[in-house]
N, C-alpha and C positions, 0 to 999 in steps of 0.2 A: 718473206720478202721477195719481190719480183726480180727478174733479171736486170731490168733497167735500174731499179734502186740499188741493186748490188754494185753495178758498174759505176754508178755515180758516187757512191760512198767510197769505193776503192780508189777512184780517181782522186778524190779529195784527200784521202789518206796518203796516196803516193806523192802528191804535190807537197803536202805538209812535211813528209819525211825528206823529200829532196832539199827543201830549204834548210831543214835542220842539219842535214849532213854537210851542206856547204858551210854552215857556220862552224861546225866542229872541225872540219879540215882546215879552215882558215885559222882557227884558234891554235891548232896543233902546230902548224907551220910557223906562226909568229913566236911561239914558245921555244922552238928549237933554234931559230936563227938569232935570238937575243934581241935586246931593245935597241942596240946601236944601228942595226941594219934595217932600213925601211924598204919594204918591198913595194914597188910601184903597183898602182891599182890595176893597170893593164896586165902586169905579170901575174898578179893574184888571180885575175879572171882566167888567164890562159892556163894556169895550173889546175884549175877546177875541172874535173872530168865532166864531160857532157852527159846528157840524158841517155844518148845512145850507148855511151860507154857503161853507164851504171845499169841500165836496163837493156842489155844487149840480148838477153834470152827472151824466150816467149813468156808472156804475162799469164799467170794463173789466176783466173777470176774466182775460183773456189778456194780462197785462202782460209787457213785455219789459224788458231792461236800460235801453234808451234811454228808455222811458217813465218809469222810476223815477229814474235818475241823469242828470245833465247832464255832458257831457265830450266829449273827442275820440275818434277811432276807436281809438287806442292804449289808452285807458282801458277802453273796452268790451271790446277783445280780451283785455286782462290779466285782467279780471273773469271772462270766459268760461273762460280757461285755468285760473285759480285754482280755479274751482268745478267744472271738468270731472270730477275723480275722485269728488267727493261730491255728485253731482247729486241724489241721492235724499234728502239731508239737508234739514231745514227751514231757511228763511232766518232768520238770527240777527239780533239787534239790533246795529246798526252805530253804537253810541255812540262818541264820540271817545275816544281812548286817550291815555295820558300819552306824552310825547315819548320817543323811543328814541335814545340816542347823539347827542343834540343836534339831531336832525332833526325839524322840525315835521310834524305830521300834518295832513291836510286836513279843513276844516270844511264842512259842508253847509248852505247857506242857500237854502231854497226849492229851486227847480229849477236854480239857478245855481251853478256850482262856482267858488269863489274859490281861487286858487293863490298860496301864499307871501305872503299879506297878513295882517299881525298884526291881531288882534281890536281892539286899542286904536285903530289907524288907521282901521279900518272903521267903528266906531261912535262915534269921537270921544272916548271916555273908557274908563276901566278897568271892565270888567264884574264883577259879583259872582261870576259863574261864570267863572273864568279859562279862556280858550281859547287854544290854541297854534296857530300856523300850521302847515299840513300840506302837504307836497309830494305832490301827487297822482300824480306819476310814480313814486313809491316806494310807493304804496298796495298794489298787488297783491303781497303777500308770498307767495312760492312755498313756504313751509314748510307741511307737512301737519299736520293736527290729530291729536290723540291717537287719536281714533276711527279716522281713516284709516290711521294707522300700524298700529294693532292689526289692522285688517281686512286690510291687505297682508301682515302677518306670518302671520296665520292661513292666508291663501291659499298662501303659500310653504311653510308646514309641511305642509299637506294635500298639496300637490304632491310634496314630498320623500318623504312616507310612501308615496304611490302608486308613485313610481319605485322606492323601496327594496323595496316589495312585489313588483314585477316582477323585480328582480335577486335579492333574498334572500327567498324565501317564508317566512313565519313558521312555525315548527315548535315546538310545546309539548312535544316529547319531551324526556326526560332526557338523550338523547344529544347530543353537540356538533353545532352547526349545520354542515351541509355546503353548500358553495357549488355552485350549479347552473350559473351562467353565469360564465365566467372573466373576462369583460371588466369592468374597473373601472367603478364608477358615478361620474359626474362630479358635483361639488357644484353645488347650485342657488343662483344669486346672487339677492340681493334687489334686483331692478331691474324696471322696467317695460319690457317688450319690445314690439316691433311685432307686428302680426298675422301677418306672414310668418314671423317667428322662432318664434312660438307654434305655428304650424302645423307647422314643421319639427321642433320638439321633440316634438310629439304624434305625428308620423309615426315619428320615431326610437324613441320609447317603445313604439309599437305593434310595430315590428320586433323590439325586444328581447323583448317579451312573446311574440311568435310563436316566436322562436328558443328561449326558455326552455321554452315548452310543448312544442316539438318534441324537445328534449333529454330532458325528463321522459318523454315518451311512448316514447323509444327505449330506455330502461333496462329490462332484464329479466334474470331469473335465468339464462336460457339464454345470453344474450350474455356475461354475466360468466363463466359456466362455459367458454364457447368461448374467450374471451380467456385464461383460465387454462390450458386445454389447449394453446393455441398458444404458450404461453410468454411472453405479454405480461402479466407479473405486476403491473406498475405500473398498467396500464389496468384489469386485473381488480380490483385493490384499489380503484380509484376507483369502479368500477361497484358493487362490494359495499358501499362506503360510502354511495353514493346509495340503494341498496336499503334499507340500514339506517335511513337518515334518513326514508324513506317509510313505515316501519312505525309503527303506532299504539302508544300507551303502555299498552295493555291487558295484563293478565297472560297472556292467551292467546298473545301474541306473544313472550314472554320467551325461549322455547327457540329460536324462529326468529332472534331477535336474536343469541343465543349462537352459532348456526350461522354467521351472517354474520360475526360477530367471529372465529370460527375460520378462516373462509376468508380474511379480511383478514390474520390472523396467518400463515397459510401463505404468502400472497403476500409478506409482509414477510420471512419466512425465506428464500424463494427469491431475493429481491433482494439478500441478503447483509447486511441490517441485523439482526444477531443479537441485539443488546441490546434493541432495540425489540420484536423478535419474542418474546424471552423474557418481557418484561413483558406482552405481549398474551396469550401462552399461560397465564401464571400466573393471569390474571384469570378464566380458564375452568376452573380446577382445582376450583372449587366450584359448577359448573353443576349444574342439576337433571337434566340428561341424562347418563346413564352413557356413552353413545357419545362425546359431546363431551369429557367429562372424561377418558376413556381416551386419545383421540387427543391431547389437550392434554398429558397426563402423558408420553406417549411422546415427543412432540416436545421437551418440556422436558428429558427425559433426553438426547436427542440433542444439544441445545444445551449442556447441562452437560458432556457428554463432549467437545464441541468446545472448551470453556473449561478442560479438564483438571481439572474437579471431579468426579473419578470416583465417589466415594462418593455424592454427590448424584445423579449420573446413575443409579446403581444403585437408589437409593431411588425415583426417579421411574418407573423401569421396573417395579418391583414394585407401585407404586401403580396402574399401568395393568393389570397382571396381576390384581390383586385385584378389579377390577370387570368384567373381560371376560365372565365367566359371566352377568352380568346382561343382556347383549345377546342378543336372540333374533331379530334381523331377518335377518342373513346369517351363518350358522354358519361357512361357509368363510372369509369375510373375518375373522371373529373368531379363527379358528384361526391364520390367517396372521399376524395382528397379535400374537397370544399368542406364537408362535414367535419373532418378531422381538424381542419384549420380553424373553423368556428369554435370547436371544443377547446383547442389550444389557446385561442385568444381569451375565452372566458376563464379557462383554468389559470392562465397567467395573471389575469387581473384579480381573481379570487385569492391567489397566493399573496399578492401584494397587499390586499386588504387584511388578510389574516396576519401578515407580518406587522402591520400597523397596530393591530389590537393584541399582539403578542399571543396569538393562538396557532401559530404555524407549526410549532414543534410537537403539539399534543394530538395531532390528527392520526387516524388509522393509516397503516401502510397500504391498505387496499382501496383507499379513497380514489386515487387517480390511476386508472388502468393504463397499460402500456399502449403506445402509439404504433401504428404500422409504419413501415419505412417508405411507403408509396413507391416501391421499386418493383412491384409484381408485374407491371406492364412491360418494363424494359427487358427483363430476363427471359421473356417468352417470345421475343420478336427476332426475326432475322435482319440482316443488314438493310435490305430494301425497305422493310417495314419501319425500322428505326429511323432511316432517313426521312421517310414520310411523316413519322411522328414528330421529329424535331423541327421539321419544316412547317408543322401545323401552326397557323396563326401568326407567322412571321411578318405577314403583310398587313396585319390588323392595326398595329400601332403607327404605321406609316401615315395613316389617315390624319393624324393630329400632330404632325411635326411642327407646324407653324403656331399651334396653340390648342388648348383643350376644346373639344367639341361636345356640346350638350344638345341633344335633339329629343323633344318630347313627341310621343305618338298619342293620338286621340282616338277615342271610341265614344260614340254618342255625344259628341261635342264636349267631351271631358278628357283631360289628360290622364291616361292610364299609367304611364310610367315614362322613363327616360332612358335613352341610349347615350352613354357617356364614354368618351375616349380621351385619354390624356397620355401624352408621350414625353415625359420629362419636364412638364411645366411645374411651377411652384404650387403648393397647396393653397396659398393665398389667391393666386390667379384662378385656380380651378374652382374654389368656393365662390369667388366673385362671378365667374361665368355662370355657375349653376344658379346663384341668386338672381342673376339677370334674366336667365331663361325661365326659371320656375317662379319668379316673383316672390321668393321667400327670403326675407332679410336674414342677415348673419351678424353674429356678435362674437368678438374675440375676447374671452374672459381672462386675459392676462396682460401684463404690462407691455408697452411698446419696446421695452428693453430686450424683450425676447423676439425681436423682429427676425433674427436669424432662423427661428423655428418656423416662421411663416414662409421662409424660402426653401423649405424642404421639397425636394423634387419628388414627383408622384408619377408612377406608371400605372394606368388604370384602364381597364376595358370591361364595362358592365352593360349588360343588355336588360331591358325591361325592369330596371330597378326603381324602387320607390324612394321618395325623398329621405325617409328615416334610414333606410338601408344605405343610401349614398353617404349620409352624414357620418354614420358609424364607420364604414369601410374607408372612405377617403381620408377622414381625420386619423383613423387608426393606422393606415399605411404610412402616415407622417409622424407617428408616435404621439398623436394627440387623442383627446376624447371629444367626440361630437355627438350631439343629439338634438332633436327638435322638440321643444317644450310644448306645453298645452296651448300656448299663445301662438304657435306656428313660427317661432323664431329659432333659427339654427344657431346653437351655442357651441363654441369650440373652447376647450380647456386644455391646459398644459399639465399633465399629471406629474411632471418632474419638479414643479415649483408650486409653492402655495404660501399664503400669508397666515391664515387661520387653520389650525389642524382640524378643528371640527368640521369646517366647510370642506376641506380637502377629503376627509374621511367620508363625509356624506356623498360627495360627488363620485368617488371611486366605488363605494359600496352600492349606490343606486345604479351605476353603470353596469357593475357586475351582475346584479340581480336582473337587470333588463336583458343582458346578453343571455343569461341562462333561460329566461322565459322565452326569448326568441328562439333559442335552440330547441326547446321542447316543442314549439309550434312548427318549426321547420322539419324536424326529424323525430316524429313521435314514435317511430319504431326502432330507434337507436338502442343498442344493448347496454349503453352506459347511463341510462336514465336514473338508476339508483344513485350513482355518484352525483348526478345533477341535482336531484332533490335533497340529498344530504348536504351538498354545498350551499344550497339555498337556505337550509336550516342554520348552517354556520354563519351565513351573512346576515340573517335576520336577528340572531341572538344578540350581537353587540349593539344593534340599534334599538334594543329593548322591545322588539316586536315579537314578544313571546308567543302570542297566539299563532302567528304565521309560522314561526319556527317549530312549534309543537305540531302543527298540521303537517309540515314537511317530514318531520321525524316519524310521525305516526304512519304516513304514507309509505315510507321506506320499510318500516317494520311489518306492515300488513301486505303490501303489494309485492315487495321484493324479499320475501322471507328466505329464499335460498341464497341471497347475497350475504357476504360477510359483513356488510354494512348494517344489516338488520339489528345485530346485537349492539353495535355502537349507537344506532339511532335510539334504542330503548335506554341506553345509558345516558345519552345526552338529554333525552326527554326527562329522565329522573332528576338530572341536574337543574333543569329549568324549574321543575316543580319544587325542588328543594329550595331554590332561591326565592320562590314565591311562598315558602313556608307551608307548602302542601305536602307534609311529610308522609301522610298516609298514601297519597297518590304516588310519590316517589318510591315508597316501599312496594307498592303493587307493581310498578314498572320493573323494578329490580328483581322482584320475585319471578316475573315472567321471563326476564332475561336469563336468570339462573336455571330455570326449568327447561326453557326451549334451547338455549345455547350453552350447555355446561362445558363444552370443550373449546369455546371461543377464547381468543387472546385477552379479551376484556373481562373474562369471567372472574379472575382473581381480584382485580380492582373492583368489580361489581359486587363481589361478596363482602368486601370491606364496607362499601357504601350501603349495601343491603343491611348489614348489622347496625351501622350508624343510623340509617333511616328508621329502623325499628326502635332504636332508643329515643330518637326525636319524636316518634309517634307515640311515646309513653308505653311502648311495649318493652319494658325494661328486662324482664326475664327472658323474652325471646331474643333480645339484643345480646345479652350475656351468653346465651346458649350458642348463638351464631358465632360470636367471637371465639368461644372455646373450640368450636368445630374448626374454624379457620386456623387456629393455632396448631391443632393436631394434624391438619393437612400438611403443614410445614412446606408450603409451596415455595416461599422465598424467606430469607432472613428478615427482610424489612416487613413482610406480611406477618411474620410471627411476632415481631415487636409490637406492631400496631394491634394485633389481636390480643396480646397479653394486656396491653394498656386498656383496650376497650372492655375486656372481660372484667378487669379490676374496677374500673370506673362504674360500669353498670351494676356490678355486685354491690358496690357501696351505695349507689342510688336506690337499689332495691332493699337495702338493709341487711344484706348478707355480708356482714363485716369479716367473717372468717375467710370466705372466698375472696373478698376484696383485698384483705391483707396478703393472701397467697399470691394472687395474680399481680398486684402492684409491686410486691417485693421481687417477683420474678422479672418483671419488666425493668425495674431499676437496676437489677443485676446485669441484664442483657445489654442495656443501653447506658451504662454508667459512664462510658468513655465517649459518648456521642451527645454533647449538649444540644438540647432541642426544647421546644415548647412542651412537647409531650412528657419529656423527662421531668421537668420541674412541676408540671401539673400532677404527675404521678406522685411526687414527693408531697405535694399539698394534699392530695386525696388520701395519701397514706397517713398524714398528720391528722386529718379529720377522722379517719378510721380509728386511729389510736385514741383520739379524744372520746369517740363514741364508746370505745372499749375501756375507757378510763386508764389507759396506759400513758400516764401524763409525761413521764420522762421521755419515752419513745416518741410521743407526739411533739415535744419540744425539739428533739433532735431532727425529726423528719421536717419540721417546719423550718429549721435553720438551713437544711439542704435546699428546701424550696426557695428560700429567700436569696440564694445565690443566683437565681435566674432573673432577679430584678435589676434593671428594668427591661433588659433586652428580650427575655424569653417569657417572663411571667407578667401579665398585665395586672395592675393594681385591683381591677374589678374582681379578680379571682380570689385574692387573699385578704381584702380589706375587712370582710366579715369574720374571718378567723383570727385576725390580729388581736382583738380585745381578749379573746379567750387565752391566747398564748401569753399575752402580757400578764393576765391574771394568774396564770400558772407560775410565771417567773416571780411574781410578787409573793405568792404563797410559799415558794421555795426560797424566798429572800435572795433571789439572783437578780439584784437590782442593776448590776453592771451590764449583764447580758440584755436585760430589758431596755436599758437606756441606749445601748449600742444598736439594738434592733430598731428602736424608734428613730434614732438619728439617721440610720441608713434609709429608712422609708421617707423621712422628711425631705430628702433630696429629690424625690420623685414629684413631678408636677401633679397636683391634685386640685379637685374642684373645691368650692367653698365649704360644701357639706362635709367632704372628706377631710379637709384641713381642720374643721371643728371637732370631728371625731378623734383625730390624731391629738389635738390639744387636750381634749378631755382625758385621753389615756396618759399623756405626759403628766397632767396635773394629778391624776390618781397615783401614778408612780412616785412623784415627788412627795405627795402627802404620805405615802407608805414609808418613805425614807425619812420622814420627820421634817421635811423642808416645806413647812406650811406656807410661809410667805411666798416662796417661789412657786408653789402650787397655785396660789391666787394670782400672782403676777404674770404667770405664763400666758394668760389670756390677753393681757395688754388691753388694747382698744378694740379687740375683736368683737366684744359684746355690742359696741355701738353700731357696727356694720353688719350685724346679724339680725335678719328680719324674720326668719322662719321661727315660729313659736316653739317647735319641737327642738330645734338646735339651740335656741336661747335657753330653753328649760334645762338642756343638758349642761350648759355652762353654769347656770344658777345652781344646779345640784352639786356639781363638783366644787364650786366655791363655797357652798354651804357646808359640805363635808369638811373642807379645810378649816372653816371657821369653827365648826364643832370640835375639830381636833385641837384648835387653839383655845378652846373654851370661851369663844366669843359667841355666846348663844343667841344674843339679840340679833346680831347680823345674820346668823344662820336661820333664825325664825322668820325674819323678813323675806329672805331669799326663798325659803321653802314655801311660805305662804303665797308668794308671787308665782312660784312654780306650779302650784296646784291650780291657780287661776288660769295660767297660760296653756296648760296641757289638757288633752282629752283623756278620757278613761283609757288606761293602758299601763304598761309597766313603769313608765316614768312617773306618772301620777301616783301609782300605788307606793312606789319607793319614797317619793317625796312626802306622802301622807304619813307613812310609818316613821320616817325620820323627824317630821314635825311633831308627831305625838311624843316621841322619845325626848325631843328637846323641851317640850312643854312639861313633861314629867320632871326633867332635870331642873327646870326653872320653877318647879312646884306650881305649875299652872294646870292643876288636875282637871278642872272643868273643861278647859280648852282641849286638853288631851282626850277626855271622854267624848267631846263633840267631834273631834277629828276622826277618832276611831269608829264611832257609830256611822258617820257619813261614809267612811271607807267601806264598812261592812255592808252598807245599803247598796253599794255598787256591784255587789256579788263578784268579788275579785277571785283570783286563783286560790287554790286550797292552801298553798304555803303562805300567801299574803293574808288570807283570812285567819289562819292559825296565829300568825304573828300579831295581827290586830286584836284578836281576842285576849291574848296575853297582856298586851299593853292596856287594854280596857280593864281587865281584872286588876292590874296594878294600880290604875287610877282610882277604881272603886275602893280598893283596899286602903289607899292613902286617905280617902275621904271617909274611912271607917264604914263603908257600905259593903259589909261582908256578904250579904245576900246577893247583891248585884255582882260582886266578884265571883261568887260561886256559880251563878247563872252564866256569867261570861265564859268561865272555864268549861261549862257544860255546853257551850255554843248557843245559849239563849240570851241574847243581849237586848231583845226587844221587850 
């Protein structure tokens, strides 16, 4: 405090105490004289000592607390502590205050301090100015004044701002604030600290500031690029973010900011966070730099392909192609990127076609090679080169701000191509402008309800392009399909909507085939041509263009023998030949696959198909041998099951019933808990095997197991020929209930007219065996009237005749059997009908008719069993006519 301030404050204090002393003296005099005596005002004034009397001595300007107040050491110390934080404030008037919470305050009387003494006792009477006793030990109140509190709060706020500035530097950029120092900032407490603690905090803040400055200084573009090259994508992304936050907000830095955002998106993509990467790339699709927009579109297409959004992926690929010509910095890099974009577009459309024909999940993993990131150019450039790169082509699209521009250039009075620029015009406007300048009509092959599709904005810069190329790229960048047909008409399709599936599939597949063929012509030296030809084979096959598909597969197998696709091409080629029933050709292709590519992934599946093709090519023994070999290899459990079934089936077909029983039994044991078509077919083949071995009981049991697969697993065509044999076995064993149950279950299956007639004849035979002759006849109902096939009708006649014979109605039986012989051709039915007719004639004592029937039957040269039976009947007829010589000759086989 200066000397002037000290004098001023002491003067004010002196005047305040002067007035206070006057009031005290007046109060004391009035209390001593009593209330009856009134002292005149002039007298009162006269009795008051003057200033000269009170302050007669010299004034000490350097006053201390002890000079002003009277009290003990505790009192002085309390005053000093209370006034320590606000030592710079002026001394305030210490007028007595009202009592607080019942505790009296201290009164000052001259230089003497009176403690806990009421005013009334001190002066002898009640004063006009009431004074309360004050406890001087409670005088030094430690509460701070409002000014002091505000001052401390301001100090704390300023300190906090300084610390936050060290930890989080202010950045007025529009980009989100990036954290430089990862250590958390501790909150500042509102407290008075010791000098040592303040020094420690100051030292700590200084260290944080030094560390923050060191980190800032360590960030550089080259460091970020090196981290990216080393594969530390998280660290690289962090460095790129710091670089982005350090850029100013000027318009000159917008392209550089976009470049850093692109690098951050690439790092995010490499770390596997595809959703975040997609969002970051999409923000760059409208950058002012064609280079950045092209790379962002390309990576958006790759991510859409990963998400199986194939049409979106194709659109993004063409959006990149549409702007590549605007880049003039590195032509070789632009050419490589354009090639990858064309491959991506055709790849995406092919995947969409394969999804439509349900062939997408069965393709080899090596079919589609990995794409490059198109980032090799960025990581090898310094800042000046990067700025030059991202500036490349920025002024190209400005040429068409008012509308699309289409300019043709001529050579020898003919238009060789077109230079086309479009900067945000709709696809409809662009196509209309192109049709106007090129005089090529256009047609939109979808409803007007999709008019919003025509308003898709297009950004395109193409030099020296042909009309067909423009149609594909321009429509593709808007998510549409475009091509110029043989009539010279530009057709535009919307692949996202269609009316007829067949038309939609044809348009997509034809477009995919056209894109692959164009790729082969443009890039004949590309290393992915094996995948291109394989994809063409996949596209031709669903269109039933087997010749073209076979040619593509043969080309892959012969020209790209070192590719993993060569084995798959031979396998697909065998499938085509198998569908054309060229089983021998399929066998040869699979044999070549097994011999040339024994370690390929398709080898196991090919070995199964190889054994199957051998069986279909009537190489039964070879097929069984291959199946047994595959079973012993034990490659997979499923392969073992299939091998056991194939070995059993082919052993049965070759007549090796012992091995057939062995392998079929093994398969049914392995696959008993896995219902399938093969399981119930195995039971059926096992039943046939037992029938061939005359193990009748086991045959019936196996057949019952096979019937459990009807109708879901076992088709009726497989068991309808075995059914009569099984019914005959049940009849022989008198198991009529099981036979009826079996036939009833089968009757619920939908059958053709021929199959239903066969089933009725079996039911009639069963009822006849049970003695239910009338039901056996009635079971046919009116079926006979609607049966026009002579053989089927003969079967009905025969069963009805057998029922009449059982009923002993021989006349009806004779008529039906005679009619049957006339209807049928030489064969088993005619032979059996002739034998039964001969027997009926004998029973009716029509011996001559019996002899005639037998001799006619013998002249047909029937089977050995039928011939023997006919000779016995002939001998019986001769014997009844007492022609014993004829009977003897008949028994000797000489009937003529």
